[in-house]
VOBAVEX-137998 format. One record per residue (C-alpha): residue number from 1; residue in one letter; x, y, z. Coordinates in steps of 0.25 Angstrom, whole numbers. Each point is the difference from the previous one (the first is absolute). Last residue first. Layout:
> k,r,u,v,w
> NUM,A,X,Y,Z
...
This chain:
> k,r,u,v,w
> 787,R,296,497,454
> 786,V,4,-14,6
> 785,C,5,-11,-10
> 784,V,8,-9,9
> 783,R,-11,-6,7
> 782,R,-11,1,-10
> 781,I,8,-6,-10
> 780,Q,2,-12,10
> 779,D,-14,-3,2
> 778,M,-3,2,-13
> 777,N,6,-13,-4
> 776,T,14,-3,-7
> 775,I,5,-5,-13
> 774,G,-12,-7,-6
> 773,S,-1,11,-13
> 772,L,-12,6,7
> 771,V,7,3,13
> 770,K,12,6,-9
> 769,E,-10,9,-8
> 768,I,-4,5,14
> 767,G,14,4,4
> 766,D,3,6,-12
> 765,Q,-12,9,3
> 764,R,4,1,15
> 763,L,14,6,-4
> 762,T,-6,9,-9
> 761,R,0,-2,-15
> 760,L,5,11,-9
> 759,G,-3,2,-13
> 758,E,-1,13,-4
> 757,A,-13,5,6
> 756,L,5,-7,11
> 755,A,12,10,2
> 754,V,-8,11,-2
> 753,S,-9,-2,12
> 752,L,11,-5,8
> 751,L,7,13,-3
> 750,Q,-12,8,4
> 749,A,-3,-8,12
> 748,V,14,2,5
> 747,R,0,15,-2
> 746,A,7,8,-11
> 745,R,13,6,2
> 744,E,-2,8,-14
> 743,Q,12,-7,-6
> 742,I,-3,-12,5
> 741,M,-13,1,-7
> 740,R,7,2,-13
> 739,K,10,-12,3
> 738,V,-13,-9,0
> 737,E,-5,7,-13
> 736,S,13,-2,-7
> 735,T,0,-15,4
> 734,A,7,-4,14
> 733,V,-4,-15,1
> 732,M,-8,-4,13
> 731,L,1,-14,2
> 730,E,-8,-7,11
> 729,H,4,-14,5
> 728,L,-3,-11,7
> 727,G,10,-11,2
> 726,V,-3,-14,5
> 725,R,5,-8,11
> 724,G,3,-14,4
> 723,K,-8,-11,5
> 722,F,-15,3,6
> 721,G,-11,-10,4
> 720,A,4,1,15
> 719,N,14,-2,-2
> 718,C,4,-9,-12
> 717,E,5,-13,-4
> 716,P,-6,-8,11
> 715,C,-14,5,-5
> 714,G,-10,12,4
> 713,V,-11,4,-7
> 712,P,0,14,-7
> 711,R,-12,6,-9
> 710,Y,0,-1,-15
> 709,L,-8,8,-10
> 708,T,-7,-3,-14
> 707,F,-8,10,-7
> 706,H,-11,-3,-9
> 705,G,-2,6,-13
> 704,E,-4,-12,-9
> 703,A,13,-2,-8
> 702,D,8,2,14
> 701,A,3,13,7
> 700,H,13,6,3
> 699,A,4,9,-12
> 698,A,-13,2,-7
> 697,R,-7,2,15
> 696,L,10,11,4
> 695,R,-2,7,-13
> 694,A,-15,-1,0
> 693,F,-1,4,15
> 692,V,9,12,-2
> 691,A,-9,5,-11
> 690,A,-12,-1,7
> 689,R,6,8,11
> 688,A,3,11,-10
> 687,S,-14,-2,-6
> 686,A,-5,3,14
> 685,A,8,11,4
> 684,D,-3,8,-10
> 683,A,7,15,0
> 682,R,7,-2,13
> 681,F,3,-13,-2
> 680,D,7,2,-14
> 679,P,8,12,5
> 678,T,6,-7,11
> 677,G,-3,3,15
> 676,N,-9,-13,4
> 675,M,12,-9,-6
> 674,D,5,-5,12
> 673,E,-14,-5,5
> 672,C,-1,-7,-14
> 671,Y,8,-13,5
> 670,E,-7,1,12
> 669,D,-14,0,-5
> 668,L,4,-11,-10
> 667,L,4,-9,10
> 666,Q,-12,2,9
> 665,L,-8,-2,-13
> 664,V,7,-14,-2
> 663,E,-3,-4,15
> 662,A,-15,3,-2
> 661,E,-1,-7,-13
> 660,D,4,-13,6
> 659,P,15,-5,-1
> 658,R,3,-14,-6
> 657,Y,11,-8,8
> 656,V,13,-6,0
> 655,E,7,-4,12
> 654,K,15,2,2
> 653,C,8,-12,4
> 652,H,12,-3,-9
> 651,S,2,14,-5
> 650,C,0,8,13
> 649,L,-8,13,-1
> 648,R,12,11,-2
> 647,K,1,10,12
> 646,A,-1,15,-3
> 645,L,13,8,-3
> 644,R,-1,15,-3
> 643,Q,5,9,-11
> 642,A,0,14,-5
> 641,L,7,3,-14
> 640,V,5,15,-2
> 639,G,1,5,-13
> 638,L,11,7,-11
> 637,L,3,12,10
> 636,A,10,10,-5
> 635,D,-8,10,-8
> 634,G,-10,1,12
> 633,F,11,2,11
> 632,N,6,10,-7
> 631,F,-12,8,0
> 630,P,-5,-3,13
> 629,D,12,4,7
> 628,M,2,-10,12
> 627,G,-3,4,12
> 626,M,-3,-11,8
> 625,D,-16,2,-2
> 624,L,4,-1,-15
> 623,L,5,-13,4
> 622,R,-13,-4,8
> 621,V,-9,3,-11
> 620,V,8,-9,-10
> 619,S,-1,-11,9
> 618,E,-14,2,3
> 617,P,-4,-2,-15
> 616,A,7,-14,1
> 615,S,-7,-5,12
> 614,N,4,-2,14
> 613,T,14,6,2
> 612,H,14,-4,5
> 611,L,8,1,-11
> 610,T,9,-6,-10
> 609,S,11,3,-11
> 608,F,2,-1,-13
> 607,V,9,10,-9
> 606,L,3,0,-15
> 605,H,10,11,-3
> 604,G,1,10,-11
> 603,T,4,13,10
> 602,L,-16,2,2
> 601,S,0,-14,8
> 600,A,12,3,7
> 599,E,-5,14,5
> 598,I,-13,-5,4
> 597,G,7,-11,8
> 596,V,11,10,7
> 595,S,-14,6,4
> 594,V,-6,-11,5
> 593,T,12,-4,8
> 592,E,1,15,8
> 591,H,-15,0,1
> 590,D,0,-13,8
> 589,R,-7,-13,-1
> 588,M,6,-5,-12
> 587,E,2,-15,2
> 586,G,8,-12,-6
> 585,V,7,9,-12
> 584,M,0,-5,-13
> 583,I,9,7,-11
> 582,V,0,-3,-15
> 581,D,9,3,-10
> 580,P,12,4,10
> 579,D,13,6,-4
> 578,A,7,1,14
> 577,R,0,14,4
> 576,L,-17,0,1
> 575,F,3,-12,9
> 574,S,6,8,11
> 573,R,-10,9,0
> 572,M,-10,-12,2
> 571,M,9,-6,10
> 570,T,0,13,9
> 569,A,-15,2,-1
> 568,F,-2,-14,4
> 567,D,8,-1,12
> 566,L,16,-4,1
> 565,G,4,9,12
> 564,A,7,-13,7
> 563,K,-11,-1,10
> 562,R,-10,1,-12
> 561,N,6,-11,-7
> 560,V,-9,-3,-13
> 559,Q,4,-13,-6
> 558,V,5,2,-16
> 557,Q,-5,-8,-12
> 556,R,6,1,-13
> 555,L,-10,-9,-8
> 554,G,5,-10,-12
> 553,K,-3,-12,7
> 552,Q,-11,2,12
> 551,T,-1,0,13
> 550,I,-13,1,9
> 549,E,1,4,15
> 548,V,11,11,-1
> 547,P,-4,7,14
> 546,D,-3,12,0
> 545,E,2,2,-16
> 544,A,7,9,-9
> 543,T,-1,-4,-14
> 542,W,9,3,-13
> 541,I,-3,-5,-13
> 540,K,8,2,-13
> 539,T,-7,-5,-11
> 538,E,6,-6,-15
> 537,P,2,-15,7
> 536,T,-16,0,3
> 535,N,-7,2,12
> 534,I,-13,6,-3
> 533,H,-9,-11,4
> 532,G,9,-4,11
> 531,L,-2,14,5
> 530,I,-15,-1,0
> 529,S,0,-13,8
> 528,H,10,5,9
> 527,L,-9,12,3
> 526,T,-11,-10,2
> 525,T,7,-8,11
> 524,T,4,15,6
> 523,K,-16,3,0
> 522,G,-5,-13,6
> 521,S,-10,6,10
> 520,G,9,-3,12
> 519,T,0,15,4
> 518,P,-10,8,-6
> 517,G,-4,4,-15
> 516,C,7,6,-10
> 515,V,8,-3,-12
> 514,F,5,13,-7
> 513,F,4,4,-13
> 512,L,9,11,-4
> 511,G,5,4,-15
> 510,Y,9,-4,-11
> 509,P,3,-9,-12
> 508,K,-15,-5,1
> 507,V,-1,-15,1
> 506,I,-7,0,14
> 505,T,-12,5,-6
> 504,R,-4,-8,-11
> 503,K,3,-14,10
> 502,L,-9,6,11
> 501,R,-11,3,-10
> 500,E,0,-15,-7
> 499,L,1,-5,14
> 498,N,-12,8,6
> 497,H,-10,-5,-11
> 496,P,6,-15,0
> 495,T,-1,1,16
> 494,L,11,0,7
> 493,G,3,-12,8
> 492,L,15,2,1
> 491,Q,3,-11,-9
> 490,D,1,8,-13
> 489,L,10,9,6
> 488,K,10,-13,3
> 487,I,1,0,15
> 486,P,16,4,2
> 485,E,9,-10,6
> 484,S,3,-4,15
> 483,N,8,4,13
> 482,A,-10,-4,10
> 481,L,-3,11,9
> 480,L,-6,-5,13
> 479,R,-4,11,9
> 478,M,3,-1,16
> 477,V,-9,7,9
> 476,V,6,-1,15
> 475,D,-7,6,12
> 474,E,9,5,11
> 473,M,-3,0,16
> 472,G,0,9,11
> 471,G,-13,0,4
> 470,A,-6,7,-12
> 469,T,7,-2,-13
> 468,P,12,3,-6
> 467,V,-1,-3,-15
> 466,T,11,-9,-8
> 465,A,0,1,-14
> 464,V,7,-13,-8
> 463,R,2,-1,-15
> 462,L,1,-14,-3
> 461,E,8,-7,-11
> 460,I,-1,-13,-7
> 459,D,9,-11,-6
> 458,L,-3,-12,9
> 457,P,12,-8,4
> 456,A,0,5,14
> 455,F,6,9,9
> 454,K,9,9,-9
> 453,R,-12,-1,-11
> 452,F,-7,6,9
> 451,K,4,13,-4
> 450,I,-6,8,11
> 449,K,-3,16,-2
> 448,G,-2,11,11
> 447,D,-8,11,5
> 446,Q,0,4,15
> 445,P,-11,7,7
> 444,R,6,7,14
> 443,R,-2,-4,15
> 442,R,6,-15,-1
> 441,E,13,3,-3
> 440,S,10,-11,6
> 439,I,-1,-9,-11
> 438,D,4,10,-11
> 437,L,-3,-5,-13
> 436,D,8,-10,-9
> 435,C,-10,-7,-8
> 434,M,1,-14,5
> 433,I,3,7,15
> 432,K,-12,8,-1
> 431,I,-9,-14,-2
> 430,R,8,-7,11
> 429,T,-3,12,10
> 428,V,-15,0,-4
> 427,L,-2,-15,4
> 426,P,9,2,13
> 425,N,-9,11,3
> 424,R,-14,-8,-1
> 423,Y,6,-14,5
> 422,S,-5,2,14
> 421,A,-14,1,-7
> 420,P,0,-13,-6
> 419,V,-2,1,-15
> 418,Q,-14,1,-7
> 417,I,-1,-6,-15
> 416,Y,-6,4,-12
> 415,P,-13,10,0
> 414,T,-3,6,-14
> 413,L,1,14,-4
> 412,T,-7,2,-14
> 411,G,7,5,-12
> 410,D,0,-12,-7
> 409,K,9,-6,11
> 408,R,3,9,11
> 407,F,8,-10,12
> 406,R,-3,1,15
> 405,I,9,-2,11
> 404,L,-6,1,14
> 403,T,9,2,12
> 402,K,-7,-7,13
> 401,E,-8,7,11
> 400,K,8,-1,12
> 399,G,2,15,2
> 398,P,-1,8,-12
> 397,R,-1,-3,-14
> 396,P,11,-3,-10
> 395,E,-6,2,-16
> 394,I,10,-6,-11
> 393,H,-7,3,-13
> 392,I,6,-7,-12
> 391,D,-3,7,-14
> 390,S,-2,-5,-14
> 389,A,-5,-15,3
> 388,G,0,-9,-12
> 387,Q,-1,-12,9
> 386,R,15,-7,-3
> 385,H,5,15,3
> 384,A,-7,1,13
> 383,D,3,-14,6
> 382,I,15,3,-4
> 381,I,0,13,8
> 380,I,-6,-7,12
> 379,K,7,-13,-1
> 378,N,15,9,0
> 377,V,-6,7,12
> 376,L,-3,-13,6
> 375,K,12,-7,-3
> 374,V,9,12,7
> 373,L,-9,-1,12
> 372,E,1,-14,1
> 371,N,16,2,0
> 370,D,-1,11,11
> 369,A,-8,-10,8
> 368,A,12,-12,-2
> 367,A,10,11,4
> 366,S,-9,4,13
> 365,V,-8,12,4
> 364,D,3,4,13
> 363,D,-9,3,12
> 362,A,2,-13,6
> 361,A,-13,-4,5
> 360,S,-8,7,-10
> 359,M,10,-4,-11
> 358,E,-1,-14,2
> 357,Q,-15,1,0
> 356,E,2,10,-14
> 355,E,9,-12,-6
> 354,E,-12,-9,-1
> 353,L,-9,10,-4
> 352,L,11,2,-12
> 351,D,1,-14,-3
> 350,H,-16,-1,-1
> 349,L,1,13,-8
> 348,L,8,-7,-10
> 347,D,-8,-13,0
> 346,S,-13,10,-3
> 345,V,9,7,-12
> 344,S,0,-14,-7
> 343,G,13,-7,-3
> 342,M,13,7,-4
> 341,E,-1,-3,-14
> 340,M,8,14,0
> 339,T,14,-9,-1
> 338,P,-6,-6,-12
> 337,E,-2,12,-9
> 336,F,-8,-7,-12
> 335,Y,9,8,-10
> 334,Q,13,-1,8
> 333,N,-3,-15,4
> 332,V,-4,-3,-14
> 331,T,14,5,-5
> 330,Q,7,-8,11
> 329,D,-7,-12,-3
> 328,F,3,1,-14
> 327,E,14,3,3
> 326,C,3,-13,9
> 325,R,-7,-9,-13
> 324,T,9,7,-10
> 323,T,-6,9,-11
> 322,V,-6,0,-14
> 321,R,-5,10,-7
> 320,Y,-11,0,-10
> 319,A,-7,11,-9
> 318,L,-15,0,-1
> 317,R,-8,7,-10
> 316,S,-13,5,8
> 315,K,-15,-2,-4
> 314,P,-2,-14,8
> 313,F,8,5,12
> 312,V,-4,-10,10
> 311,N,-3,-11,-10
> 310,E,13,3,-7
> 309,A,8,-2,13
> 308,M,-7,-12,3
> 307,R,3,-7,-15
> 306,S,5,-14,5
> 305,T,9,0,-11
> 304,R,6,15,4
> 303,V,2,-3,15
> 302,H,4,-12,-2
> 301,E,11,3,-9
> 300,P,3,12,8
> 299,D,4,-6,13
> 298,F,6,7,12
> 297,T,-9,12,-6
> 296,L,-1,15,-2
> 295,V,-9,5,-10
> 294,V,2,14,-7
> 293,V,-14,5,-6
> 292,G,4,6,-14
> 291,E,13,1,-7
> 290,G,-1,16,1
> 289,T,-2,-3,15
> 288,E,-10,-4,11
> 287,E,6,-4,13
> 286,L,3,-13,8
> 285,P,-11,-10,-2
> 284,L,2,-12,8
> 283,W,0,-14,-1
> 282,Q,3,-13,8
> 281,S,-14,-4,-1
> 280,Q,-2,-3,15
> 279,Q,7,10,5
> 278,V,-6,10,-8
> 277,Y,-15,-5,3
> 276,E,4,1,14
> 275,R,6,14,-2
> 274,K,-14,5,-5
> 273,I,-1,4,-15
> 272,N,-12,10,-3
> 271,R,7,14,2
> 270,L,13,-4,-3
> 269,L,2,5,-13
> 268,D,-5,14,4
> 267,I,8,0,13
> 266,Q,13,0,-8
> 265,K,11,-4,11
> 264,V,11,8,0
> 263,R,12,-5,-2
> 262,E,13,7,9
> 261,A,3,-16,6
> 260,R,3,-7,-14
> 259,F,0,-14,0
> 258,P,6,-4,-12
> 257,E,-8,-1,-14
> 256,Y,8,-11,-10
> 255,P,-5,1,-16
> 254,V,-9,-12,-4
> 253,N,8,-10,-10
> 252,F,-6,-12,11
> 251,F,13,-5,0
> 250,R,9,13,-1
> 249,G,-8,7,11
> 248,A,1,-11,9
> 247,A,16,1,-1
> 246,E,-1,15,2
> 245,G,-9,-2,13
> 244,I,11,-10,6
> 243,Q,11,9,-3
> 242,A,-8,11,6
> 241,L,-3,-7,12
> 240,T,14,-3,3
> 239,V,6,-13,-1
> 238,G,10,-3,13
> 237,L,0,-17,-2
> 236,K,-8,-3,14
> 235,Q,-7,11,4
> 234,V,-5,7,-13
> 233,L,-1,-14,-10
> 232,V,-7,-6,13
> 231,D,-10,11,0
> 230,E,-2,0,-16
> 229,I,-3,-16,2
> 228,A,-12,4,9
> 227,A,-1,-8,14
> 226,G,-7,-13,2
> 225,V,12,-5,9
> 224,E,2,-13,-9
> 223,R,-4,8,-14
> 222,A,9,11,2
> 221,I,12,-9,4
> 220,R,-2,-7,-14
> 219,T,-3,11,-9
> 218,A,14,7,6
> 217,E,7,-14,-3
> 216,D,-5,0,-14
> 215,L,5,16,-1
> 214,E,14,-4,5
> 213,H,1,-11,-8
> 212,G,-3,8,-13
> 211,T,10,9,5
> 210,I,-1,15,4
> 209,R,2,13,-4
> 208,G,5,-7,-14
> 207,D,-10,10,-8
> 206,T,-5,-14,-6
> 205,V,-3,-5,14
> 204,L,-5,15,7
> 203,A,-8,-2,-14
> 202,H,-7,-13,5
> 201,Y,-8,8,12
> 200,R,-13,2,-7
> 199,S,1,-14,-6
> 198,R,4,-9,-13
> 197,L,7,12,-7
> 196,T,1,-4,-15
> 195,A,13,-3,-2
> 194,P,13,11,-5
> 193,A,6,-5,-12
> 192,E,8,-14,1
> 191,S,-11,-8,-6
> 190,R,1,9,-14
> 189,Q,4,-12,-9
> 188,A,-12,-8,6
> 187,F,-10,13,-1
> 186,A,5,3,-15
> 185,V,-2,-16,-5
> 184,G,-14,1,7
> 183,L,-3,13,-6
> 182,T,4,-6,-15
> 181,Q,-11,-13,4
> 180,A,-11,11,4
> 179,L,2,7,-13
> 178,G,-1,-13,-8
> 177,L,-13,-4,7
> 176,L,-4,13,-2
> 175,G,2,1,-16
> 174,E,-8,-14,0
> 173,K,-12,6,9
> 172,A,1,12,-10
> 171,V,1,-7,-11
> 170,S,-12,-9,3
> 169,S,-8,14,0
> 168,F,-5,9,12
> 167,D,-14,1,0
> 166,E,-8,13,-7
> 165,G,-1,14,7
> 164,S,11,5,-8
> 163,R,8,5,11
> 162,P,1,-15,4
> 161,N,-3,-1,15
> 160,I,13,-4,11
> 159,V,12,-6,-4
> 158,Q,6,-10,12
> 157,I,15,-3,5
> 156,V,2,-10,11
> 155,G,13,-2,8
> 154,H,13,-7,2
> 153,L,-3,-15,-1
> 152,S,11,-10,2
> 151,G,0,-10,-13
> 150,N,15,-2,1
> 149,S,4,5,-14
> 148,P,-13,5,-6
> 147,D,-1,11,12
> 146,I,-15,2,1
> 145,I,-8,13,-1
> 144,P,-14,-5,1
> 143,A,-10,5,-12
> 142,A,-14,8,2
> 141,L,-9,5,-11
> 140,M,-10,8,4
> 139,Q,-13,4,-4
> 138,R,-11,9,8
> 137,T,7,9,9
> 136,R,-10,12,3
> 135,Y,7,12,6
> 134,G,-7,9,11
> 133,S,13,1,7
> 132,L,-1,-7,13
> 131,N,-11,-9,-3
> 130,D,7,-5,-12
> 129,S,14,-2,10
> 128,A,-9,-7,10
> 127,T,-7,-10,-10
> 126,R,9,-11,2
> 125,F,-5,-11,-10
> 124,K,-1,-15,7
> 123,L,3,-13,-4
> 122,D,-6,-10,10
> 121,P,-7,-9,-9
> 120,S,10,-1,-10
> 119,I,1,3,-15
> 118,A,-14,-2,-2
> 117,A,-3,8,12
> 116,L,6,13,-6
> 115,E,-8,-2,-11
> 114,A,-12,-1,8
> 113,A,3,12,8
> 112,D,0,9,-11
> 111,Y,7,12,6
> 110,V,13,-3,-6
> 109,D,-5,1,-14
> 108,H,6,-6,-13
> 107,L,12,-8,9
> 106,N,12,-5,-7
> 105,L,8,-7,11
> 104,S,15,-4,-1
> 103,A,3,-13,10
> 102,R,11,-1,11
> 101,T,-11,-5,9
> 100,L,3,7,12
> 99,A,5,14,-7
> 98,V,-11,-1,-9
> 97,Y,-10,-2,11
> 96,G,6,12,8
> 95,A,-1,9,-11
> 94,I,-14,-3,-2
> 93,S,-4,2,15
> 92,S,-5,-10,11
> 91,E,7,-12,-7
> 90,D,13,0,7
> 89,I,13,7,1
> 88,P,-4,11,10
> 87,L,-1,14,-5
> 86,R,7,11,5
> 85,T,-3,16,-5
> 84,G,14,7,-2
> 83,P,-6,9,-12
> 82,V,-15,4,3
> 81,A,-6,4,-13
> 80,G,-11,10,2
> 79,R,2,7,-14
> 78,G,8,-9,-10
> 77,T,12,-9,0
> 76,K,3,-10,10
> 75,V,15,-2,2
> 74,R,8,-8,11
> 73,A,-13,-7,6
> 72,V,6,-10,10
> 71,L,-3,-15,-2
> 70,R,1,-9,12
> 69,D,4,-13,6
> 68,G,15,-1,-6
> 67,S,7,5,13
> 66,E,9,10,-8
> 65,N,-15,7,-6
> 64,V,-4,-4,-15
> 63,T,-1,11,-11
> 62,F,-14,5,-5
> 61,F,0,9,-11
> 60,S,-14,7,-5
> 59,L,-3,5,-13
> 58,R,-11,11,-5
> 57,D,-8,4,-12
> 56,A,5,-11,-9
> 55,G,4,2,-15
> 54,F,10,-12,3
> 53,L,11,10,-5
> 52,A,-4,12,6
> 51,C,-1,-5,14
> 50,L,14,-8,-2
> 49,D,6,15,-3
> 48,S,-8,5,13
> 47,S,6,-11,8
> 46,L,14,-1,-5
> 45,E,7,12,10
> 44,F,-6,-5,13
> 43,I,1,-15,-1
> 42,I,13,-2,-8
> 41,E,7,11,7
> 40,D,-4,-6,14
> 39,I,5,-14,-5
> 38,D,14,5,-2
> 37,K,10,5,-10
> 36,S,-7,-1,-12
> 35,A,5,-5,-13
> 34,H,-7,-14,-1
> 33,I,-14,8,3
> 32,R,4,11,-12
> 31,T,3,-11,-9
> 30,T,-13,-7,4
> 29,I,-8,14,-2
> 28,A,6,0,-15
> 27,Q,-4,-15,-3
> 26,L,-14,4,6
> 25,G,-2,12,-11
> 24,K,4,-11,-10
> 23,F,-8,-10,5
> 22,F,-12,10,-1
> 21,A,4,5,-14
> 20,L,1,-16,-6
> 19,R,-14,-2,6
> 18,A,-5,13,-6
> 17,A,5,-4,-14
> 16,V,-7,-14,2
> 15,E,-12,5,3
> 14,G,0,10,-11
> 13,G,4,-11,-10
> 12,A,-12,-10,6
> 11,G,-9,11,-2
> 10,S,-7,11,8
> 9,K,9,9,10
> 8,G,-8,6,13
> 7,Q,5,-12,8
> 6,M,15,5,-4
> 5,T,-3,14,4
> 4,S,-5,-4,14
> 3,L,12,-9,1
> 2,P,9,11,0
> 1,M,11,0,-10
């Protein structure tokens, strides 16, 4: 009978009956202990029954390691418990004190410093498990597990927190002492069972791979020469890293994770982690799985008890993996590209300049110069990736002028470096070699792709275009294509107004939906976010792209290859024979592709594509001008989303200010300018303008009706006050009135007027709302939203 039940009984008769029932239950468990085959069976199979018997919330078993100086947690029940924790046998923990003094304890409150000090001034309660789980330990009974025949210590048992909320009784203490004595006998009788591992390498001995003497000798040699023990085991005794890793996994009770050359680093997990920190703290986030963030480390116990990983990922579950020191260093090198730490660009250019002097004399590029050039090209690509650039522009100039290299970051070209003039041709040749282009052809444009993983441990691809320029030279533009997961639709930066309308539109079973805007405005990113939103196991989605920049599970993605005859129209026709639900076409720029898209949408398929047009209404007129039948096109169309990218204000340094009345009125003028043709403004412009102002003030002003704006400042974290970009959106939904206007071949102004009346907000209006939200400023909106 649980003690909580016993304590609830009243009267001497009830207490006697409960006492007899308790010891009867304890006798049944004692019988099972004597019948068990080994210590593990005792510890793991009886823990829950013992908790029930004592009416306790939790129970802990510690066993003594082989060297006799530490306790190892074998079972710690409850969420947040950490099996494998090692405690010294001293007064720095309750279990350690019980093992040291061989005395049992009955603590009423382990957090009561006075109660602990009354037992011993140095006695402490370790709060790590409580902090990890959020559980509050209160009362604790603890007893040493001792062999009564020779007095040897085998471990410590603790029962924690009576479920009744009252204190453990004297019967519970008496019962725990009896249980500890029984366990002492059982542990002594099973001494031939597998012993607790005393080190991360000791399983190699228990498995017979090496002898205990060989391990001791390897430890001595490593200490004398200042090497790692695993290096001595590998080099002197022929032990493999996998064997060492498996042994460590058993010691820490954590899965072993070997080095995997094909692993792709997770940029999101490493965003705020530097190589120096990883080398110092000896842990690294590998990936995020169903278990949580997978943490790789050489010493899981140290990382777990220090809470370093919890501090970096406070809201994530952590799953630990142990590895060897060598494989940990390999993984760090793989994630932080040590081969790419080639010094500064100025150092590499200095080496090239020295080689340039030799080359002018000998008119030949030495092998050392070739090596420096290879390093320089790799360094350029790596720096572009690290700086978040979207494109690399290599621009040779005539005569003795140096070749200029620029990066496009957040839509703006910024100078990077200048390369000596004599290296302009070798530089272009090196890039052509990397993407298998014809190095002898300099008169025609060429296109290619670099899989950079072949040349350095960085998993990105680059789309390369060479363009012949005056003077027999060639420009090279490389676009970085990071194979990334799609952005969630809710994270695209759509206003709640547009997001709700877009979600309602894209879940239709069939129809035609366009995303339009100039090159580099994020159309493909938006399309993949839309596909990610509707991507379910019940949906078959085909995509034809040029190139495939974003990959998604569940999508069947095809790379367009015009040389092989695979253009967008051809791929769409093949998709129609492949039982699709949804088709995404990278671009519709000709009559044939649009015609097939309309045909597909009218035959029960949902079709998405992009257009290079300025606004949503202009997209419709553009397609009609291409010869589309207005009735079929009007029936098929679901909507058009136009978008631009504006620079985002740096969140670290942007300066807040309160605009004056003139600036607010100018914002209102620009917001209302696009609405002058709507019926409301034609009827009563003043009232319509007042209604718009009231809506903006309700959404973005403070309680007193004042707006708050921000201006760029500039700091080490950003580029002249801006960091990243934000999308501006104009969503025109094909309502019945819009469809009627399409079928009547209405002009752009007429379509815009109808769409505005039905909820469309133009690119400029969307941008102004994001200015009022503190995301960007009006200079950026005026720069990208020209009407």
